[in-house]
C-alpha positions as CSV (number, residue, x, y, z in Angstrom):
1,M,6.3,8.5,-4.6
2,E,9.2,6.4,-3.5
3,A,10.5,3.6,-5.7
4,E,12.3,2.0,-2.7
5,L,11.2,2.7,0.7
6,S,11.2,1.3,4.1
7,G,12.2,-2.0,5.5
8,Q,13.2,-3.2,8.9
9,N,16.2,-5.2,7.5
10,P,18.3,-4.3,4.5
11,P,18.0,-6.8,1.5
12,P,20.8,-9.1,0.6
13,Q,23.5,-7.2,-1.3
14,P,25.1,-8.4,-4.5
15,P,28.9,-8.9,-4.7
16,G,30.7,-5.6,-4.8
17,S,27.7,-3.7,-3.5
18,P,28.7,-0.3,-1.8
19,E,26.0,-0.9,0.8
20,P,26.8,-4.0,2.8
21,S,24.3,-5.3,5.3
22,G,24.8,-5.2,9.0
23,G,25.6,-1.5,9.3
24,A,29.3,-1.8,8.4
25,E,30.9,1.1,6.7
26,P,31.0,0.4,3.0
27,P,34.2,1.0,1.0
28,G,34.8,4.1,-1.0
29,G,34.7,6.7,1.8
30,D,31.0,6.5,2.6
31,H,31.4,7.5,6.3
32,R,27.9,8.8,7.0
33,P,27.3,9.7,10.7
34,H,25.3,7.7,13.0
35,R,21.6,8.5,12.8
36,K,21.7,10.7,15.9
37,G,24.7,12.6,14.5
38,A,23.2,13.2,11.1
39,R,23.0,16.7,9.8
40,I,20.5,18.1,7.3
41,A,23.2,18.1,4.6
42,D,24.0,14.5,5.3
43,I,20.3,13.6,4.8
44,R,20.3,15.5,1.5
45,R,23.5,13.8,0.4
46,Y,22.6,10.2,1.3
47,G,18.8,10.3,1.4
48,Q,18.3,12.2,-1.8
49,P,20.6,10.7,-4.5
50,P,21.2,12.5,-7.8
51,G,18.3,12.2,-10.2
52,L,15.7,11.7,-7.4
53,K,13.6,14.7,-8.5
54,D,13.9,13.8,-12.2
55,R,11.9,10.5,-11.8
56,R,8.9,11.8,-13.7
57,N,6.8,8.7,-13.4
58,E,7.4,8.3,-9.7
59,E,8.2,11.7,-8.2
60,H,5.1,13.8,-7.6
61,W,5.2,17.4,-8.9
62,A,4.7,18.6,-5.3
63,G,7.7,16.7,-4.2
64,R,9.8,18.4,-6.9
65,L,8.3,21.8,-6.2
66,Y,8.6,22.1,-2.4
67,M,8.3,18.9,-0.4
68,R,11.8,17.5,-1.1
69,D,13.2,20.8,0.2
70,L,11.3,20.4,3.5
71,S,11.6,16.7,4.0
72,P,15.3,16.5,5.1
73,F,14.4,18.6,8.2
74,F,11.7,16.2,9.2
75,G,14.0,13.3,8.2
76,W,16.5,14.7,10.7
77,I,13.9,14.7,13.4
78,A,12.8,11.1,12.5
79,L,16.4,9.9,12.8
80,R,17.0,11.6,16.1
81,L,13.8,10.2,17.5
82,G,14.7,6.7,16.4
83,F,11.8,6.1,13.9
84,S,12.3,3.2,11.5
85,P,11.5,3.6,7.8
86,N,8.5,1.2,8.2
87,Q,7.1,3.1,11.1
88,L,7.2,6.3,9.0
89,T,5.4,4.4,6.2
90,Y,2.7,3.3,8.5
91,M,2.3,6.9,9.7
92,M,2.0,7.9,6.0
93,M,-0.7,5.3,5.5
94,L,-2.6,6.5,8.6
95,S,-2.4,10.1,7.5
96,G,-4.0,9.2,4.1
97,V,-6.8,7.3,5.7
98,L,-7.5,10.0,8.2
99,A,-7.7,12.6,5.5
100,G,-10.6,10.7,4.0
101,V,-12.3,10.3,7.4
102,A,-11.9,14.0,8.0
103,V,-13.5,15.0,4.7
104,S,-16.4,12.7,5.4
105,L,-17.2,14.2,8.8
106,P,-20.7,15.6,9.2
107,A,-19.4,19.0,10.2
108,D,-18.7,22.4,8.6
109,P,-17.4,21.4,5.1
110,L,-14.8,24.1,5.0
111,W,-13.1,22.9,8.2
112,T,-13.3,19.2,7.2
113,A,-11.8,20.1,3.8
114,L,-9.0,22.1,5.5
115,A,-8.3,19.1,7.7
116,G,-8.3,16.7,4.8
117,A,-5.9,18.9,2.8
118,F,-3.5,19.3,5.7
119,L,-3.5,15.5,6.4
120,I,-2.7,14.9,2.7
121,Q,0.3,17.2,3.0
122,V,1.4,15.2,6.0
123,Y,1.0,12.1,4.0
124,L,3.0,13.5,1.1
125,L,5.8,14.6,3.6
126,L,6.0,11.2,5.2
127,D,6.0,9.6,1.7
128,C,9.3,11.6,1.1
129,V,10.7,11.1,4.6
130,D,10.4,7.3,4.9
131,G,12.4,6.8,1.7
132,E,15.1,9.3,2.7
133,V,15.5,7.7,6.1
134,A,15.5,4.2,4.5
135,R,18.3,5.2,2.1
136,Y,20.3,6.9,4.9
137,L,20.1,3.9,7.1
138,R,20.6,1.5,4.1
139,Q,17.3,-0.2,4.9
140,T,15.5,-0.1,1.5
141,S,13.6,-3.3,0.9
142,V,10.9,-5.0,-1.2
143,A,8.6,-4.8,1.9
144,G,9.0,-1.0,1.8
145,V,8.0,-0.8,-1.9
146,F,4.9,-3.0,-1.0
147,L,3.9,-0.8,1.9
148,D,4.4,2.4,-0.1
149,R,2.0,1.1,-2.8
150,I,-0.6,0.1,-0.3
151,G,-0.4,3.5,1.3
152,H,-1.1,5.1,-2.1
153,Y,-4.1,2.8,-2.6
154,L,-5.5,3.6,0.8
155,S,-5.1,7.4,0.6
156,E,-6.9,7.8,-2.8
157,V,-9.6,5.3,-2.0
158,S,-10.3,6.9,1.4
159,L,-10.3,10.4,0.1
160,L,-12.7,9.6,-2.8
161,A,-15.0,7.7,-0.4
162,G,-14.9,10.7,2.0
163,L,-15.8,13.1,-0.9
164,G,-18.9,10.9,-1.5
165,F,-20.0,11.4,2.1
166,M,-19.3,15.2,1.9
167,A,-21.4,15.4,-1.2
168,Q,-24.2,13.5,0.5
169,G,-24.1,15.9,3.4
170,G,-23.4,13.5,6.2
171,W,-22.9,9.9,7.3
172,E,-25.9,8.4,5.6
173,N,-26.6,6.2,2.6
174,G,-27.4,7.8,-0.7
175,G,-26.5,8.2,-4.3
176,W,-23.6,10.5,-3.7
177,V,-22.0,8.0,-1.3
178,E,-22.3,5.3,-4.0
179,L,-20.8,7.7,-6.6
180,G,-17.8,8.2,-4.2
181,L,-17.4,4.5,-3.8
182,L,-17.5,4.0,-7.6
183,A,-14.8,6.6,-8.0
184,A,-12.7,4.9,-5.3
185,L,-13.1,1.6,-7.0
186,G,-11.9,3.1,-10.3
187,A,-8.9,4.7,-8.6
188,A,-7.9,1.3,-7.1
189,L,-8.4,-0.5,-10.4
190,I,-6.2,2.0,-12.2
191,K,-3.3,1.2,-9.8
192,A,-4.1,-2.5,-9.9
193,E,-3.8,-2.4,-13.7
194,T,-0.4,-0.8,-13.5
195,D,0.9,-3.1,-10.8
196,N,-0.5,-6.2,-12.5
197,V,1.7,-5.6,-15.5
198,V,4.7,-6.3,-13.3
199,V,2.9,-9.3,-11.8
200,A,2.0,-10.7,-15.3
201,R,5.6,-10.3,-16.5
202,A,7.0,-11.9,-13.4
203,K,4.7,-14.9,-13.7
204,S,5.8,-15.3,-17.3
205,G,9.5,-15.1,-16.4
206,L,10.1,-11.7,-17.8
207,P,11.9,-8.7,-16.3
208,A,9.7,-6.1,-14.6
209,D,10.5,-3.4,-17.1
210,P,9.9,-4.2,-20.8
211,T,12.8,-3.6,-23.2
212,G,12.5,-0.5,-25.4
213,G,12.0,2.1,-22.6
214,D,9.2,4.6,-23.3
215,R,8.6,3.1,-26.7
216,A,7.2,-0.1,-25.0
217,L,4.6,2.1,-23.2
218,R,3.2,3.5,-26.4
219,P,0.2,1.7,-28.0
220,R,0.9,0.0,-31.3
221,S,-2.2,1.6,-32.8
222,T,-1.6,5.1,-34.0
223,G,-5.1,6.2,-33.1
224,I,-4.8,4.9,-29.5
225,A,-1.4,6.4,-29.2
226,L,-2.7,9.8,-30.2
227,A,-5.6,9.5,-27.7
228,R,-3.1,8.5,-25.0
229,Q,-0.9,11.4,-25.8
230,A,-3.8,13.8,-25.7
231,A,-5.0,12.5,-22.4
232,S,-1.5,12.8,-21.0
233,M,-1.2,16.4,-22.1
234,L,-4.6,17.3,-20.6
235,R,-3.7,15.5,-17.3
236,F,-7.3,15.2,-16.4
237,H,-6.5,12.0,-14.6
238,R,-4.7,13.9,-11.9
239,I,-7.9,15.0,-10.2
240,I,-8.2,11.6,-8.7
241,G,-4.7,11.8,-7.1
242,A,-4.7,12.4,-3.4
243,V,-2.8,15.7,-3.4
244,E,-4.7,17.3,-6.3
245,L,-8.1,16.0,-5.1
246,S,-7.6,17.3,-1.5
247,L,-6.9,20.8,-3.0
248,L,-9.9,20.6,-5.3
249,I,-12.1,19.5,-2.4
250,L,-10.9,22.5,-0.4
251,A,-11.6,24.8,-3.4
252,A,-15.1,23.4,-3.8
253,A,-15.8,23.8,0.0
254,V,-14.7,27.4,-0.2
255,I,-17.0,28.1,-3.2
256,D,-20.0,26.5,-1.4
257,T,-19.2,28.5,1.8
258,L,-19.1,31.8,-0.2
259,T,-22.3,31.1,-2.1
260,G,-24.0,30.1,1.1
261,G,-26.4,27.6,-0.4
262,D,-28.1,24.8,1.6
263,D,-26.7,22.1,-0.8
264,P,-23.0,21.6,-1.5
265,V,-23.3,22.2,-5.2
266,A,-19.6,22.7,-5.9
267,V,-18.7,19.6,-4.0
268,R,-21.3,17.6,-5.9
269,V,-20.1,18.9,-9.2
270,L,-16.6,17.9,-8.3
271,M,-17.9,14.4,-7.2
272,V,-19.5,13.9,-10.6
273,A,-16.4,15.0,-12.4
274,V,-14.1,12.8,-10.3
275,A,-16.3,9.7,-10.8
276,A,-16.5,10.3,-14.5
277,V,-12.7,10.6,-14.8
278,A,-12.1,7.5,-12.6
279,V,-14.4,5.3,-14.7
280,L,-13.1,6.7,-18.0
281,Q,-9.5,6.5,-16.9
282,T,-9.9,2.9,-15.8
283,L,-11.1,1.9,-19.2
284,L,-8.5,4.0,-21.2
285,H,-5.7,2.7,-19.0
286,L,-6.6,-0.9,-19.6
287,V,-6.9,-0.4,-23.3
288,S,-3.5,1.5,-23.4
289,I,-1.8,-1.4,-21.6
290,L,-3.3,-4.1,-23.8
291,A,-2.4,-2.1,-26.9
292,S,1.2,-1.5,-25.9
293,R,4.3,-3.7,-25.7
294,R,4.3,-3.9,-21.9
295,L,2.8,-7.4,-21.9
296,K,5.2,-8.7,-24.6
């Protein structure tokens, strides 16, 4: 969710930067309190800059809807306890992985789904808090961005793999586990496709963001552009996102519990749908990138 997250040391600042390294007070009246003297209002002011919730491509809908309202309270606790931004990011990564493990457990699916959904909410909360603490302490860094991306990879891959084991009915090999791993591979490839646009541009000596803004993201082919727009409006790709998937897993587990069947039918239907979306989205995303101006 964060575009600039944790880092043990602040990056070098350009001349005239309002945030000098070394913890000195910057010019211009920015006299934020020490971390142990920070108030909730201070964290909102310095940790949530204007426009944070408007970052449509980076800010999750759950962040805009409720988590950004809750996160300053937990940011206050993190500052008081002395947590660094990186430590919070590592906790975020651990929460995402544990959510997948919880879902995979050979136990009552309703309780494992509840545990997975709860851990993903913790993951989402920490994904907000680590960036807010980093900005408050002026410790944003390239390392923080990297760790944040890895955390997103791990959470989605773990949850999809865990869903495969839930559909299988336990910790044993089978077709459902393989389907879960296929979906996990698709989710990882989608993120890799996005990230490798930046890598390809950097290796070619180009800036990370192509000129032209949103126009550069649109495929040059009218047909592909319309297909991309339709897919974006339907938002079917969201079912492989960690937050949405954890809620869908919980809903499927509730349905299976209410129907009382021996086989987790609803979970297996969800597993098929998720795997199909992951594979299809991997291909469509690749075509969309190649057909756009992002690699120009």
